[in-house]
C-alpha positions in Angstrom: -6.8 -38.3 -3.3 -7.9 -41.0 -0.9 -7.8 -40.0 2.8 -5.7 -37.2 4.3 -2.1 -36.8 3.4 0.4 -34.7 5.4 3.4 -33.3 3.5 6.3 -31.1 4.7 7.0 -28.3 2.2 10.7 -28.1 3.0 11.3 -25.6 0.2 9.5 -22.9 2.2 10.8 -20.4 4.8 9.1 -17.9 7.1 9.6 -14.2 7.8 7.9 -12.4 10.7 6.7 -8.9 10.0 6.0 -7.0 13.3 5.6 -3.5 14.6 2.6 -1.2 14.9 2.9 0.0 11.2 3.0 -3.5 9.7 -0.5 -3.4 8.1 0.0 -0.1 6.3 3.6 -0.9 5.4 2.6 -4.1 3.5 -0.6 -2.6 2.2 1.5 0.0 0.2 3.9 -2.7 -1.1 2.1 -5.9 -2.1 -0.7 -6.9 -4.4 -3.3 -8.4 -1.9 -5.4 -6.5 0.6 -3.6 -6.7 3.9 -6.6 -5.4 5.8 -7.9 -9.0 5.3 -4.9 -10.4 7.2 -5.4 -7.8 10.0 -8.9 -9.1 10.3 -7.8 -12.7 10.7 -7.6 -14.2 7.2 -4.7 -15.7 5.2 -3.9 -14.2 1.8 -1.7 -15.0 -1.2 0.2 -12.0 -2.6 3.2 -10.8 -4.5 5.9 -8.1 -4.5 6.5 -6.5 -7.9 9.0 -4.2 -9.5 7.8 -0.6 -10.0 7.3 -1.7 -13.7 4.8 -4.3 -12.5 6.9 -7.4 -13.0 7.1 -10.3 -10.6 9.8 -10.4 -7.8 8.3 -12.9 -5.3 5.1 -14.4 -4.1 4.1 -15.5 -0.7 1.3 -16.4 1.8 0.7 -14.0 4.6 -0.9 -15.3 7.9 -2.1 -13.3 10.9 -0.2 -14.0 14.1 -0.7 -12.7 17.6 1.3 -9.5 17.3 2.7 -9.9 13.7 2.2 -11.3 10.3 4.0 -14.5 9.1 5.1 -14.5 5.5 5.6 -17.9 3.9 7.9 -17.8 0.8 10.5 -19.8 -1.1 13.5 -20.8 1.0 16.0 -19.8 -1.7 14.7 -16.3 -1.9 13.7 -15.5 1.7 16.9 -13.6 2.5 16.5 -11.5 -0.7 12.9 -10.8 0.0 13.8 -9.7 3.6 16.4 -7.4 2.1 13.9 -5.9 -0.4 11.3 -5.3 2.2 13.9 -3.7 4.5 14.8 -1.2 1.8 11.2 0.0 1.8 10.9 0.3 5.6 12.3 3.9 5.9 10.7 5.4 9.0 8.0 2.9 9.4 7.8 1.2 12.8 8.2 -2.3 11.4 10.4 -5.3 12.1 11.3 -7.8 9.4 13.1 -10.9 10.8 13.3 -14.7 10.6 11.3 -16.4 13.4 13.2 -17.8 16.3 12.8 -20.7 16.8 12.6 -21.5 13.1 9.2 -22.5 11.8 8.4 -25.1 9.1 5.6 -25.3 6.6 3.4 -28.3 6.0 0.4 -29.1 3.8 -2.6 -31.3 4.7 -4.3 -32.6 1.6 -7.5 -34.5 0.9 -11.2 -34.4 1.6 -11.9 -33.1 5.0 -8.5 -31.4 5.5 -10.1 -28.2 6.9 -12.4 -30.1 9.2 -9.5 -32.1 10.5 -8.0 -28.9 12.0 -11.3 -27.4 13.0 -11.6 -24.9 10.2 -14.4 -24.1 7.8 -13.7 -25.1 4.2 -13.3 -21.4 3.1 -10.3 -20.0 1.3 -8.1 -18.1 3.8 -9.8 -19.3 7.0 -7.2 -19.7 9.7 -6.7 -20.2 13.4 -3.8 -20.5 15.8 -2.4 -23.8 16.7 0.1 -24.6 19.5 3.2 -22.7 18.4 1.8 -21.9 14.9 -1.0 -21.3 12.4 -3.4 -23.5 10.3 -4.9 -21.8 7.2 -7.0 -23.1 4.4 -5.2 -22.3 1.2 -6.4 -18.8 0.3 -6.7 -19.5 -3.4 -10.1 -20.8 -4.6 -8.8 -24.2 -5.4 -8.7 -27.6 -3.6 -5.2 -27.5 -2.0 -6.2 -28.3 1.5 -4.6 -26.6 4.6 -1.2 -25.0 5.1 0.2 -25.5 8.6 3.0 -23.5 10.1 4.9 -24.6 13.2 8.0 -26.1 14.7 6.7 -29.5 13.9 3.7 -31.2 12.1 0.6 -31.3 14.4 -0.3 -34.8 15.4 -3.1 -35.9 13.0 -3.9 -39.6 13.5 -6.1 -39.8 10.4 -3.4 -38.5 8.1 -0.7 -40.6 6.4 2.7 -39.1 5.6 3.1 -38.0 2.0 5.8 -36.8 -0.4 6.4 -33.5 -2.1 5.2 -35.2 -5.3 1.8 -35.7 -3.7 1.5 -32.0 -3.1 3.0 -31.1 -6.5 0.5 -33.3 -8.4 -2.4 -31.7 -6.4 -1.1 -28.3 -7.3 -0.7 -29.1 -11.0 -4.2 -30.6 -11.1 -5.5 -27.3 -9.6 -3.5 -25.3 -12.1 -1.7 -23.0 -9.8 2.0 -21.8 -10.0 4.7 -22.6 -7.5 6.9 -19.5 -7.2 10.0 -19.3 -9.4 9.4 -22.8 -10.8 6.7 -21.2 -12.9 7.1 -17.4 -12.6 10.1 -15.5 -14.0 11.7 -12.8 -11.8 11.4 -9.3 -13.4 9.5 -10.8 -16.4 6.2 -12.4 -15.4 3.1 -10.3 -14.9 0.4 -11.1 -12.3 -2.4 -11.5 -14.8 -0.4 -14.0 -16.9 0.0 -16.1 -13.7 -3.7 -16.1 -12.7 -3.3 -13.9 -9.7 -6.6 -12.1 -10.5 -8.8 -15.2 -10.6 -6.8 -16.9 -7.7 -7.3 -14.0 -5.4 -3.6 -12.8 -5.2 -4.3 -9.2 -6.3 -6.9 -6.7 -5.2 -8.0 -4.0 -7.6 -9.9 -2.0 -5.0 -7.2 -1.6 -2.4 -5.5 1.4 -3.9 -1.8 1.9 -4.9 1.0 -0.5 -4.3 4.3 -1.1 -6.0 3.7 -2.1 -9.6 -0.1 -1.4 -9.5 -0.2 0.8 -12.6 0.8 -1.8 -15.1 -1.3 -4.5 -13.4 -4.4 -2.4 -13.6 -3.7 -1.3 -17.1 -3.4 -4.9 -18.3 -6.7 -5.8 -16.7 -8.8 -2.8 -17.8 -7.4 -2.4 -21.3 -7.5 -6.2 -22.1 -3.7 -6.4 -22.8 -3.3 -10.0 -21.7 -1.8 -12.2 -24.5 -0.5 -15.2 -22.6 -1.5 -17.3 -19.7 0.1 -19.8 -17.4 -2.2 -22.9 -17.7 -2.2 -26.6 -16.8 -1.3 -29.0 -19.5 -1.5 -32.8 -19.9 1.7 -34.3 -21.4 1.8 -37.2 -23.8 5.4 -38.5 -24.0 8.6 -37.5 -22.1 8.2 -34.7 -19.6 9.6 -31.6 -21.3 12.4 -29.7 -19.4 11.7 -26.3 -18.0 11.9 -23.7 -20.7 11.2 -26.0 -23.6 9.5 -23.9 -26.4 5.9 -25.0 -27.3 5.0 -25.1 -31.0 1.5 -24.8 -32.3 -0.2 -26.7 -35.2 0.4 -23.6 -37.3 4.1 -24.0 -36.9 4.5 -20.9 -34.8 6.0 -20.7 -31.3 3.0 -21.0 -28.9 4.6 -20.6 -25.4 7.0 -22.2 -23.0 7.1 -25.1 -20.6 7.3 -24.4 -16.9 7.1 -26.9 -14.0 5.9 -30.5 -14.4 5.4 -33.8 -12.5 5.0 -36.8 -14.7 2.2 -36.3 -17.2 1.0 -33.0 -15.5 2.5 -29.6 -16.0 2.1 -25.9 -16.3 3.0 -23.9 -19.4 2.9 -20.3 -20.5 0.6 -20.4 -23.6 -0.4 -17.7 -26.1 -4.2 -17.2 -25.9 -4.6 -17.6 -29.6 -3.0 -21.1 -29.4 -5.2 -22.5 -26.6 -7.2 -24.8 -28.8 -4.3 -26.0 -31.0 -2.5 -29.3 -30.6 0.8 -28.2 -29.0 4.2 -29.9 -29.1 7.2 -29.6 -26.8 10.2 -31.4 -28.3 8.9 -34.9 -29.1 6.0 -34.6 -26.7 2.4 -33.6 -27.3 0.5 -31.3 -24.9 -3.1 -30.6 -24.3 -4.1 -27.4 -22.5 -6.6 -27.9 -19.8 -8.9 -25.1 -18.6 -8.7 -25.0 -14.7 -11.9 -24.7 -12.7 -10.9 -21.3 -11.5 -10.7 -19.8 -15.0 -14.0 -18.4 -16.2 -15.2 -19.2 -19.8 -14.2 -16.9 -22.6 
């Protein structure tokens, strides 16, 4: 991407988690290590069912006396309700920020330096009325900015959601429920291990047992991976067929010739089709060989 591009992510919403028990409260619920947020880093994390299936994913940023949780706008109210059910006697507040905050992305070489941050996943600092954080996943997705308005960055040009979407698909990372199925997807299928969204040393959290069992017993059979599309962009949910004539997976989000698909591991090296289109699985940089 040439130069810096600033994009408003208007499909995102914020929740503020406050109160003296906020670190322990979230630590016992979500997949990432919240002690990293308490020490000033942003993390990417998920809330699971007790059976270890996906409910929601989000970014968590440190704020002055609280955490800011950045999630999908359509599911923010439901996530707030679910977290409130777990609150019990904990001294925790879960509310929408007032005034409302917006989420932006700054993409391109030098994005972190443009807001005085080191180019390290999860590095963050306060801005006037908000937060700037390098995307905490080990991919090149620039900086996420939270505030009432986009900070003035004279070197950045305005971009569209498609600019961000293509950068995300090139990096091979999921975008919430566009790629992950509520009460069905598991974290390891979606790359949370390699992308830093789950911590296997932090102790128990909701859904931890299945997640750990899949990792240590080698039970993973499918992965969400980037694909290059030749032909029409297949609709969400289109079945993928392998060269052996067997169903090989399912199409998820896409933008033009780039997409993500859930693919059976045994079919990774096959030529795949989705309807009349042909797909080639691309190994993302964050996925180790093997």
